[in-house]
N, C-alpha and C positions, 0 to 999 in steps of 0.2 A: 187434695191430690192434684187438681188442676193447677193450683198455684205452684206446687212443686215442679210440675212439668214445664210451666212457663219459666220458672227460675232456672231449671236445668238447661232449657234452650238458651236463655240469656247467658248462662255460665259458658256454654259452648261458643256462643257468638262472641262473648267478651275475650275468648282465647284467640280469636282470629288475628287481631292486630299483633299478637306476640309472634306469629309466624310470618307476617308481612313486613313489619318494621324491625330493624336490627335492635337487639336487646343489649343493654350495657353489660349485663352479666354473662353474655355469650359471645358477642361480637363487638367488643369495644372499639376495635380499629375501624369498623364500618360506621359506627356512631361518630367517631372523630372525623371520618371522611365526609359524612353528611353535613356536619357543622362547617367543614371547610368549603364544600361545594354549594350548599344552600343554607346559610345561617338562619334566614327567616323561617324556612320550613322546619328546620331542626328546633328552633325556639318554640314553635307552635306544638310540635310533637312533645317537647319536654313539658310544656304547660299542661298537657292532657295526660302526662305520665305514660306516653306510648313507648318510651325507651325502657320502661320498667313495668310492663303490663302486669306481670304476675305478683308484683309487690305493691301495686297501686292501691289507692284508697277505694276507688270505685270497684275494682275487682274483689277486694276484701269484703266490701259491702254485699255484693252478690253472693259471695261464698258464705257469709254469715247468715244471710236470709235463706239460702238454700238449706243450710244446716238446720236452722230453726224449723223450716217447713217440713223437712224430712222427718225430724223428730216428732213433729205434730201429727204426721201421717202414721208413723210406725207404732206409737204408743197405743192409740185407740184400736188400731187394726189388730195388734197383737192380742189385746183383750178379747176382741170379737172372735178371733181365730181359736183361741183357747176354749172359749165357750162352745164354738162349733165342733171342736174335736170331741168334747164330752157328750155332744148331742147324738142320739141314736137316729138311724134312718126312720122316716115316718112309716106308719102302717100302710099296707097295700090298699089302693083304692078299691071300692066295691066293684066297679065296672072297668076292667082292664082294657076292654076293646076301644075305649075312648082315648087311650094313650097313643102317641105318635107311632109307636112300634108295638105290634101285637102278634101273638101266635098261640095256637091251641094245640095241646098235646093229648095223647090218648090216656088211657087209664094205667094205673100201676105206680105212680109217684106218690111219695109221702112227704110230709113237711120236713121231717128230720133228714131224709135222704136228699131232698132238694137243697136244704140249707148246707149240708155237708159238701155237696158237689160245688155249690157256689163259693163256699169258703176256699175250696181247692183252686178255684179260679181267682183267688185273691180279692174277693169281695168282702166288705164288712156286712155281716148278716144279722138280722133281727127276725125272730119268728113270733107268730101269734096263733090264734085259733083258726087253722085252715089257711094261713097265708105266710109268705116269706118276703121280706124286704131286704134288698142288697144294694150296696152303694160303693162306688170307687171314685178316686180322683181328688181326695182331699189334700193331696200334696200340691195340687195346683196353687192353692192359696199360700201354702208354705213357700213355694218357689217365688211367688210374687212378694211375699213378706221378706224373704231372704235377699231378694234383689234390692229392696229399699234399704235393708240393714247393711248390705254390702256397699251401697252408695254412701251411706252414712259413715261406714268404716273407712271408705276411701277418703272422704273429707277429713276425718280424724287423722288418718295417716299423713295427709298433706299438711295438716296443722302441726303434727309432731315434727315433721321435717322442717317446717318453717321456724319452729321454736328452738329446736335443739340441733339443727343442721346449719351448715354454712357453705358458701361457695365463693370462689375468687378466680381472678384471671391474672395470668402472668405472660410475659413475652420473654423467651429465652433464646439467646444467640449461641450458635455452635461454639463450644469451648467454655461456655459459662455454666453455672449451676444454680440450684434453687434449694433452699432449706425451708421447710414448712413453718414459717413464723409470720406473724401479722405484717411485720415491716417489709417482708419480701414480696408481698402482693402488689400488683399494679392497681387492682381493684378488689376490695374485700368486703363481703356482705355477710356478716354473722347473724344468726338468729338471736332473739332477746336472751335466751338462756345459755349462750355460748360464751366462754371465756377464752382468753389467749392461751391459758394453760391446758385447755382441753384439746388443742390441735395435736394430731399425731406427729411425733418428732422424726419424720423421714426426710430424706434429702436425695438429690440426684444431680448428675452432670450430663449435659447434652454433648455426647462425644461426636456424633455425626448425624447429618440429616440428608436423606436421599429422596428425590422425587423422580418419577418416571412419567413420560408423556408419549402419546401416540406420535410417531414420526412420519407416517405416510398416510395417504388417502385423504378423504374429505374431512376426517376427524383429526387431522394433523394438529398437534398442539394440545389436544384434550388430555387432561390429567388422568392417568391410569391408577397411580398409587403413590403414597408417600409414607415414609417410615422415619422414626426418630430412634436412634440407638443411645440408650441411657446406661449409666453406671448408678445403681440405686443402693442406698442404705436404708433399711426399714427402721433401724434405731441407730443412734450415734455410735454405739459399740458393736453393731452388727457388721458382719462381713459384707463386702461389696458384691452385688450380683448384677449381671447383664440383663437388660430388658429391651425388647423391641416394641416401641409404642406405635400403634397404627390407629387409623380411623375406626371407631367402634370396637376397638380392642384396648380398653383403658388399663392403666397401671392401678392396681388396688392394693392398699396397705391398711389392714385392719378397718375395713369399711370406708376408707377415704379413697375416692376414685379420681384419677387424673386422665382427662380426655384431650386428645389432639384435635383441635378445631380449625387451625389455619397455619399458613406458612408464607414466607416471603424472603426477600433478599436483604442482607445487611452488609453492604460494602464497607471495607475498612479504609478510613482516610487518615491522613496526617496533615495538620495545619501548622505551618510555621509563620509566626507573626513578623511584623516589621523590624523587630529587634533581633531576629534570627533565632528565637527560642521556639521550641515545640510547644504550642499552646493547646493542642488537642491531638489525640491519637486514639482511635478505637473504632469499633463497628457502629454503623448508623442504620438502625432499622428503618426501612422505607415502606411507605404506605402504597398499596397496589392501586394503580389508576386504571389499568386495563387487564381484566381477568384472563383474556384470551392469550395475551403475550407477556403478562406480568410486568409490563412497563410500570415503573413506580416513581413516586416522588420522595425525595430525601431532603431533610432539613438539618443543617449543622449550625449550632449557636456556640460561639467560642467566647466565654466570658472572661478568660484569663489572657486574651490577646493584648498585646501592647503595640502601639500606644492607645488603641481603643478596641472595643469589642468588635467582633466580626460575625456576619451571618451569611449562610449560603443556602440557596435553593438549587437542587440538582435533579436531573431526570435520569433514572437508571434504566438501561436497555440491556436485558439479559442476552439477547442475540442480536446485536446491532448490525443493520445493513444500511448502505447509503441509498438515498432517494434521488430521483432525477433532478429535483430542485436544489440539491445540495444539502438537504437535511438528512436526518437519520431517524430510523425507527427500529423497533424490535420485531423480528419475524417469527420468533419461537419463544415459549416460556422458559425453556431450559437455558442454563448459563453457558452457551456455546461460544459466544463472543461478547463477553460483558464489557460494557462501556458506561461511563458516567459523564453526563454533559452538564456543565455549570450553566444554569439559566439566569441566576441572579446572585450577585455577591455585593455586600454592603459593609461599611465600617462605621462605627459610631456607637452611641448609647442605645443598646437594644432593650434597656430596662431590666436586665437580668439581675441587677443588685437592688432593685426597688422593693423586693419582698412580696410583690404581687404574683399570683400563680400564672404560669404560662404553659401552653401546650408545647411539648417537645416536637410535635409534628408540624408546627406552623411558625412562620416568621411573624413579627409584629404586624398590626394592621397597616393599610396603605398610608394613613395619615402620619404614622410614625416613620415608615420607610422613606417618605418624601423628605424627612429632615436629616436623613443619613447620607453619607458619601457613597455614591455608586462606584463599584469596582468592575462589575460585569452586569450588563443590562440585557433584557430579552431581545431587544431589537438588534443586538450585535452578538449573536450566539457564538460560543467558542466550540472548536472541534471536540467531540467526546473523548474522554480519557480512557485508555486501556490500562489494564493492571501494570503497574510499574511506571506509568507516565505521570507528569505533574503539570500544573498550570501556574505560571508566575503571574502574580497580581500586579496591576499597574501601580506606578508611583512608589515601588519598593514596599508595598503594604504586606507582602509575604508570599506564601506559596501553598498550594493545595496539591496533595499527592494521593493517588489511588493505589493503595498498597496490595490488597487482596480481597477476595470475595468470600463471604460467609452467608449462611442462611439462618433465618429465625423461625421459630414456631410459637404459636399462641396456644395456651393450655387453659382449660377450665378444670379447677380442682373443686370437688364437691364432697360433702359428707351429709348424707341424708338418712337418718335412722328410720324414717317412715317409708323408705323405699320397699322393703320386703312386705310390711303390712299392706301397703298400697297394691302390690302385685297380688297378694293373697285375696284382697278385697275385690280386685278387678276380675280375677279368675272365678271367684265365688259368684260375682254378679252375672257373669256370662253363663255359668252352669245354672244359676237360679232362673234366669230369664228363659233359658231353653226348657227347663222343667215347666215353667209357667205357661209357655206357649204350646208345649207338646202334650201335656196331661189334660184330659177332659173329665169334667165332673159328670157322672152318669149314674142312673139308678135302674134296677131291674126288680120287678115285682112278680110274684107267682101266687095264684090262688088255686087251691085244690079243693074240689067239691065232688063228692061221689066218685073219687078216684081220677077225675078229669082235671088236668092242669091247664090253666090259662096263664100265659106269660106276657107281660107288658114291660115296656122300657121307655125311657126318655133321657135326654141329655140336658144338663143345666149350663152348658157352655155354648155361647152363640158361635155359629159358623162351623160346628163340629158334627153336623148331622150325617154327612157322608161317611165319616170315619166310624161313627157309632152304629150306623146301619150294618156295616160289615161285622162289627163286634157283636151286635145283638144277634145277627144270624148265626155267628159262631156259638154263642151261649145256647140258643135254641137247639142247634145241631148237637151240641154236647149233651144237653139234657135228653134229647130224643134218642141219641145213640145209647146212652146209658139206660134209658127207659126200655128200649127194644131188647137190650141184653138182659134186663131184668125179667122181661116177658119170656 
C-alpha cells in the first residue's frame, strides 16, 4: 500500500510539467514561439519530452508501475474483505466493564428482545447463552476497497483512451474550412488502435470569428469572450447546421469533440514579384508576441517569386498608435486600427525547394539570411501599412500590399472513448473515499444475568472515539427507554 501511495504521489508530481510547459498537442503555437525565442531551452525541453508529458516514456513508466501496484493491493485485500464479511462478530467478553464504554441497565431485558432492538438499529447481531454481540461499519473497508478499484478503473479508462482515441490540432482562418481527415490536421496524434477510416466524417467552415475586450478601466484590453461561428455538416450528406463555438463549449459529433483553444490575426497580403506577376496572395497567420495587445509576428515566404524567392518578416499591430520616438505600437488587442510593418525583407534562395522541412512561422537562420539580398532591414524601418496600402520594394524587386484583415482560431479535436468511464471512476472514487472516512467500525456487547443487563462498546477505527461516545449513549438510551416501557 505504501508503494502505491508513493507512486500515486509521483503520478501527480509528473503531471505538473504538463501544466507549466506548453504541450504540442494543446498549444503548438506556443511551442513554436519557444523554439523561436529560446532554441536552446526548447531543445532541452524536447530531450526530456516536456512538450509531450502525457505521452512520454517516463510518464508511461509511472503509469504502468502504479497500475501494477494497485492491482497488487486490490487482489489480496478483496480476499481478506470477503472472508471478513462471512465472519460473525465475536462473543461478548466476560467482563464488559473493562471496555472503553460501559453502562449498566436494570432488570427486565431478555437476549431475544435486546437482539431484536439492536437489529432495528441496523447492527449485525449474534446471540449466545446470556449475551448479545452486535457490530456495525463493515462498509468502511468496502469504501476503501472501492476507492482503489476506482483508481484502477481510472487508469484503465485512460489506457483505453490512449489506445483507441486520437487528438489533433488545426489552425483555421476565417472563410476557410476543415474536413476531419488525417491530411487536414496540422498535428495528428492517433492511438495505436486508430485507423484513418475510423475518423468521424464531419466538416465545418469558419464563417466569422468575434472577440470582445474590456474597453475601460484598469482591465482595459482584457479578453472577455470570443466565439467562432461555424457551418457544420455531421456527415457528407447531412444538412448544414449553424454552431457557435466558444471556450469550454465544444462542438461534439458522435463522441468527437472540437475545442476552441486560441485565436489571433491573419492579415491578407498580396506579393507582386519583379516580373509584375502575383506570386502570393492570401492570409498569413501571425504568432502572438504580446498577449496584452496581440502584437504579432508574421512571416511570408514566396517560393514562386521571380527572378528569385522572397521572404518577409512583419510586425502586426491590431490598434496602432504612434510613439514619441517615431515608432509605432499597439495600444489595444482589438483590430481598431490594424497596421502591418515590414521589419525585414530579403530576396534569394530561401531553400524552399531543397526538400528539407521548414517552419512556416520562421525565416531561415541568420547564417542563411546573410547570404541573401536585403530589401528592407530592421535598422531602417518602413512606416506601417494600413489596409489598402502597399510598399514598393527597392530595385524593382516587387510590391507588398496589405489587402484585408482576418482572424484565425486554433482548435483541438479529440476522440476519447475512455472519457465517460474515467468520469464514472472518478465519481465512484470520491463517493468511496467519503464512505471510507465517514463510516466507523464499532461493536456493542450486552450480557444479561439474573435480568440485569450490562452494556459495553468499543470502536475499531482510530480517531473516532468522540463520535462513537455519542452513538453509544444513544444505544444505551434506546435500550433503557424500551426497557422502562417494558416495565
